[in-house]
C-alpha positions in Angstrom: 0.0 0.0 0.0 1.4 3.4 -1.0 1.9 6.4 1.3 -1.1 8.2 -0.2 -3.5 5.3 0.4 -2.3 4.9 4.0 -2.5 8.6 4.8 -5.9 8.9 3.1 -7.6 7.2 6.1 -6.0 9.5 8.8 -8.1 12.0 10.7 -8.4 15.6 9.8 -6.8 16.5 6.5 -5.6 12.9 5.6 -7.6 12.8 2.4 -6.3 16.2 1.3 -2.7 15.2 2.0 -3.2 12.0 0.0 -4.7 14.0 -2.8 -1.7 16.3 -3.0 0.7 13.4 -3.3 -1.5 11.9 -6.1 -1.3 15.2 -8.0 2.5 14.9 -8.0 2.6 11.4 -9.6 3.7 12.8 -13.0 6.4 11.2 -15.1 9.6 13.3 -14.8 11.6 10.7 -16.8 9.1 10.9 -19.7 9.3 14.7 -19.7 13.1 14.5 -19.8 12.9 12.1 -22.7 10.8 14.6 -24.7 13.4 17.4 -23.8 16.2 15.1 -24.9 14.5 14.5 -28.3 13.9 18.3 -28.7 17.6 19.0 -27.9 18.7 16.3 -30.3 16.6 17.8 -33.0 18.1 21.2 -32.3 21.6 19.8 -32.7 20.7 18.3 -36.1 19.2 21.6 -37.2 22.3 23.4 -36.1 24.5 20.9 -37.9 22.5 21.2 -41.1 22.5 25.0 -40.9 26.2 25.0 -40.4 26.8 22.9 -43.5 24.5 25.1 -45.5 26.3 28.2 -44.2 29.6 26.8 -45.2 28.4 26.0 -48.8 27.0 29.5 -49.2 30.2 31.0 -47.7 32.2 29.1 -50.3 30.0 30.4 -53.1 30.2 33.9 -51.8 34.0 33.7 -51.7 34.2 32.3 -55.2 31.7 34.5 -57.0 30.7 38.1 -57.2 28.2 40.2 -59.1 24.6 41.2 -58.7 23.1 37.7 -59.1 25.7 36.2 -56.7 24.9 38.9 -54.1 21.2 38.3 -54.5 21.7 34.5 -53.9 23.8 35.0 -50.8 21.3 37.5 -49.4 18.4 35.1 -50.1 20.2 32.1 -48.5 20.9 34.1 -45.4 17.3 33.7 -44.4 17.8 30.0 -44.1 20.7 30.6 -41.6 18.4 32.9 -39.6 15.5 30.4 -39.7 17.8 27.6 -38.7 19.3 29.5 -35.8 15.8 30.5 -34.7 14.5 26.9 -34.7 17.6 25.7 -32.9 17.1 28.4 -30.2 13.4 27.5 -29.8 14.0 23.8 -29.4 16.9 24.2 -27.1 15.1 26.8 -24.9 11.9 24.7 -24.7 13.9 21.6 -23.8 15.4 23.5 -21.0 12.0 24.5 -19.7 10.8 20.9 -19.8 13.9 19.9 -17.8 13.0 22.5 -15.2 9.5 21.1 -14.9 10.7 17.5 -14.5 13.1 18.6 -11.8 10.4 20.5 -9.9 7.8 17.7 -10.1 10.4 15.2 -9.0 11.5 17.4 -6.1 8.0 18.2 -5.0 6.9 14.6 -5.0 9.9 13.6 -3.0 9.2 16.3 -0.4 5.5 15.4 0.0 6.2 11.7 0.1 8.7 12.4 2.9 6.0 14.4 4.8 3.6 11.5 4.4 6.2 9.0 5.7 6.8 11.3 8.6 3.2 11.4 9.5 2.9 7.6 9.3 6.0 7.3 11.5 4.3 9.4 14.2 1.2 7.3 13.9 3.2 4.2 14.6 4.9 5.8 17.5 1.6 6.9 19.0 0.0 3.5 18.7 3.1 1.9 20.2 3.1 4.3 23.2 -0.7 4.2 23.6 -1.9 0.7 22.7 -5.2 1.3 24.6 -6.0 4.8 23.3 -9.5 5.4 22.0 -10.3 6.6 18.5 -11.1 10.0 19.9 -7.7 10.2 21.6 -6.0 9.0 18.4 -7.8 11.5 16.3 -7.0 14.3 18.7 -3.3 13.5 18.7 -2.8 12.8 14.9 -5.1 15.3 13.3 -2.8 18.3 14.1 0.2 16.4 12.7 -1.7 15.6 9.5 -2.8 19.2 9.2 0.7 20.6 9.6 2.0 18.2 6.9 -0.8 19.1 4.6 0.1 22.8 4.9 3.7 22.1 4.0 2.7 19.8 1.1 0.5 22.5 -0.4 3.6 24.7 -0.7 5.5 22.0 -2.6 2.5 21.4 -4.8 2.2 25.2 -5.6 5.9 25.3 -6.5 5.5 22.4 -8.9 2.3 23.9 -10.5 4.1 27.2 -10.7 7.0 25.6 -12.6 4.6 24.0 -15.0 2.8 27.3 -15.7 6.1 29.2 -16.0 7.4 26.6 -18.5 4.2 26.8 -20.6 4.5 30.6 -20.7 8.2 30.4 -21.5 7.6 27.9 -24.4 4.8 30.0 -25.8 7.0 33.2 -25.5 9.9 31.5 -27.3 7.7 30.3 -30.2 6.0 33.7 -30.5 9.2 35.7 -30.3 10.8 33.9 -33.3 9.0 35.0 -36.4 11.5 33.8 -39.0 10.7 30.2 -40.2 11.6 28.1 -43.1 7.9 28.1 -44.2 8.0 31.9 -44.2 10.9 32.2 -46.6 9.6 33.4 -50.0 9.7 30.8 -52.7 11.8 31.6 -55.7 11.1 31.0 -59.4 12.9 28.4 -61.5 15.6 30.9 -62.4 15.6 33.5 -59.7 19.1 34.7 -59.9 19.7 34.5 -63.6 22.6 33.1 -65.5 24.3 36.5 -65.7 25.7 38.6 -62.9 28.0 35.7 -61.8 31.6 36.6 -62.1 34.4 34.5 -60.6 36.1 36.4 -57.7 39.7 37.4 -58.8 42.5 35.6 -57.0 44.0 38.3 -54.7 47.5 39.4 -55.7 49.2 39.9 -52.3 52.0 42.5 -52.0 54.7 42.3 -49.3 53.7 44.4 -46.3 54.7 45.4 -42.8 52.8 42.3 -41.7 54.8 39.9 -43.8 55.5 36.4 -42.5 58.7 34.5 -41.9 60.6 36.1 -44.8 60.4 39.4 -42.8 59.8 41.5 -45.9 58.5 45.0 -45.7 56.9 47.1 -48.3 54.1 49.4 -49.3 51.1 47.2 -48.5 48.9 46.1 -51.3 45.3 47.2 -51.8 42.7 45.2 -49.9 40.9 42.9 -52.3 37.2 42.3 -52.5 35.1 43.4 -49.5 38.2 44.6 -47.6 38.6 47.9 -49.4 39.0 51.2 -47.6 41.0 52.4 -44.7 44.7 52.6 -44.3 45.3 49.3 -42.7 47.9 47.0 -44.3 47.0 43.7 -46.0 48.9 40.9 -44.3 50.8 38.2 -46.2 53.1 35.4 -45.4 55.2 32.5 -46.7 53.6 30.2 -49.2 54.5 26.9 -47.5 52.3 24.5 -45.5 49.5 24.2 -48.0 47.5 27.2 -46.7 46.5 30.2 -48.8 47.1 33.6 -47.0 43.9 35.5 -46.3 43.4 39.2 -47.0 43.4 41.3 -43.8 42.6 44.9 -43.0 44.0 45.5 -39.5 42.0 48.7 -38.7 42.1 49.8 -35.0 41.4 46.4 -33.4 43.6 45.4 -30.5 44.4 42.1 -28.9 42.1 42.9 -26.0 39.3 43.5 -28.4 39.8 40.1 -29.9 39.8 38.4 -26.5 36.7 40.3 -25.4 34.9 39.3 -28.6 35.8 35.7 -28.1 34.5 35.7 -24.5 31.0 36.6 -25.8 30.7 33.2 -27.4 31.8 31.0 -24.5 29.4 28.0 -24.2 28.1 28.1 -27.7 28.1 24.7 -29.5 30.8 23.5 -31.9 29.4 22.8 -35.3 31.8 21.9 -38.1 31.8 24.6 -40.8 29.8 27.1 -38.6 31.1 30.7 -38.3 28.5 32.2 -35.9 26.7 33.7 -34.3 25.0 30.7 -32.6 27.7 28.0 -33.3 31.3 27.8 -34.4 34.1 25.6 -35.5 37.7 26.6 -34.6 38.4 28.8 -37.6 34.8 30.1 -37.6 35.3 31.5 -34.1 38.6 33.2 -35.1 36.9 34.7 -38.1 33.9 36.0 -36.2 35.8 37.3 -33.1 38.4 39.2 -35.2 35.8 40.8 -37.4 33.9 41.8 -34.2 37.1 43.3 -32.9 37.4 45.5 -36.0 40.0 43.4 -37.8 38.5 42.6 -41.2 39.6 39.1 -42.2 38.1 36.6 -44.6 36.7 33.2 -43.4 39.4 30.5 -43.9 40.9 27.4 -42.5 43.3 27.2 -39.6 46.2 26.6 -41.9 45.3 29.7 -44.0 45.3 31.8 -40.9 48.6 30.3 -39.8 50.3 31.5 -43.0 48.9 34.9 -42.5 49.5 37.8 -40.1 52.8 38.4 -38.3 55.0 35.7 -36.8 55.4 36.0 -33.0 59.0 35.6 -32.0 58.7 36.6 -28.3 56.1 35.7 -25.7 52.6 35.5 -27.0 50.2 38.3 -26.2 46.5 38.3 -25.5 44.7 38.3 -28.9 47.4 36.3 -30.7 46.2 33.2 -32.6 47.6 29.9 -31.4 48.0 27.1 -33.9 48.5 23.4 -33.5 50.3 21.4 -36.2 52.1 22.3 -39.3 50.0 22.4 -41.4 47.6 23.6 -38.7 44.7 21.4 -37.9 43.4 23.6 -35.0 43.4 27.2 -33.9 42.5 29.1 -30.8 42.6 32.7 -29.5 45.3 33.2 -26.8 44.1 35.2 -23.8 47.2 35.1 -21.6 48.6 33.0 -18.7 48.9 30.0 -21.0 45.2 30.0 -21.7 43.1 30.2 -24.8 39.5 30.3 -26.0 38.7 27.9 -28.8 36.0 25.7 -30.3 37.4 22.2 -29.7 35.4 19.5 -31.4 31.9 18.1 -32.3 29.8 17.6 -29.2 31.7 20.3 -27.3 31.3 24.0 -26.8 33.4 27.2 -27.1 35.5 27.1 -23.9 38.6 28.3 -22.2 41.4 25.8 -22.0 45.2 25.7 -21.4 47.4 25.7 -24.5 49.5 22.9 -23.0 46.5 20.6 -22.6 46.1 20.7 -26.4 49.7 20.6 -27.4 49.4 16.9 -28.3 47.5 17.9 -31.4 50.7 19.2 -33.0 53.5 21.8 -33.0 52.3 25.0 -31.3 52.9 28.4 -33.0 51.5 31.9 -32.8 50.6 34.6 -35.2 49.6 38.2 -34.6 47.0 40.2 -36.5 47.1 43.6 -34.6 
């Protein structure tokens, strides 16, 4: 016989106390399973959105012209819709987890109250074997009433959590107006066959930010979308299999890069993603440096390694730290042997020690400020 059935026959508020326990017989494990499925779907959405973003990014890098720009602008809505769906699913899953925790906690508390009442019943009967029903009721009814009052508080907390979760889920859905269904459908030939010109391969000049060859020079003009300003365009040696990326230094500092990277701590790693809701290692570098005012193209870790300025002395906050030659991983150095990076699938943007990742390959640093 369960605690609720036993308590139900006690004097005073016994039936009310039993009723409260019955109301808390939900299925927290079932609720968590739904949350797990929602969170898993969110991960799949983010992965798909990241892959789509990478494909569009590659097209944007390889083509220019009116039709190409229209295509990239149109496809951006899919990134926005994917990020929105990911946030909704993840946020709603979190709300369900909270509900499951509160129901489980409330049930445990009320069940303990019932067990406590039953323990006092046993103690009374043991100490007073000849007590009349009137004496029993007089002794136990106040105990039951006190337990019922405490149980109602736990029930109210659980019901409040359910109501709050429902409101939060509705608010998340209502707040996100961008959806895949809402993206305007295009015609069979929406972007035309003209207006697509291959992006010219940049002709890098030697600059004050040259690489290991240490060359100086005038500084070539910034290609593509990096025109304007007086910042130099960085170049480097041609070895290692990476292609140097165009850079406009601007006024960004190492501290700016670190501060930008910190804003994304805890966001998920998605291969090919370059923000703002998910990143891979080079995508985080790209997004943080551009946030810091250093205009740099999206590229691989190795392309960044063969760009910028070689660091010969101690690394400074804001330097990029590379692992391997050619580089297979990159992070943002923040000082004291620590870095911020997007490690691997299933992980998140986090702070780690450089030394703990040194097994990946040879460690080197480059400076972009």
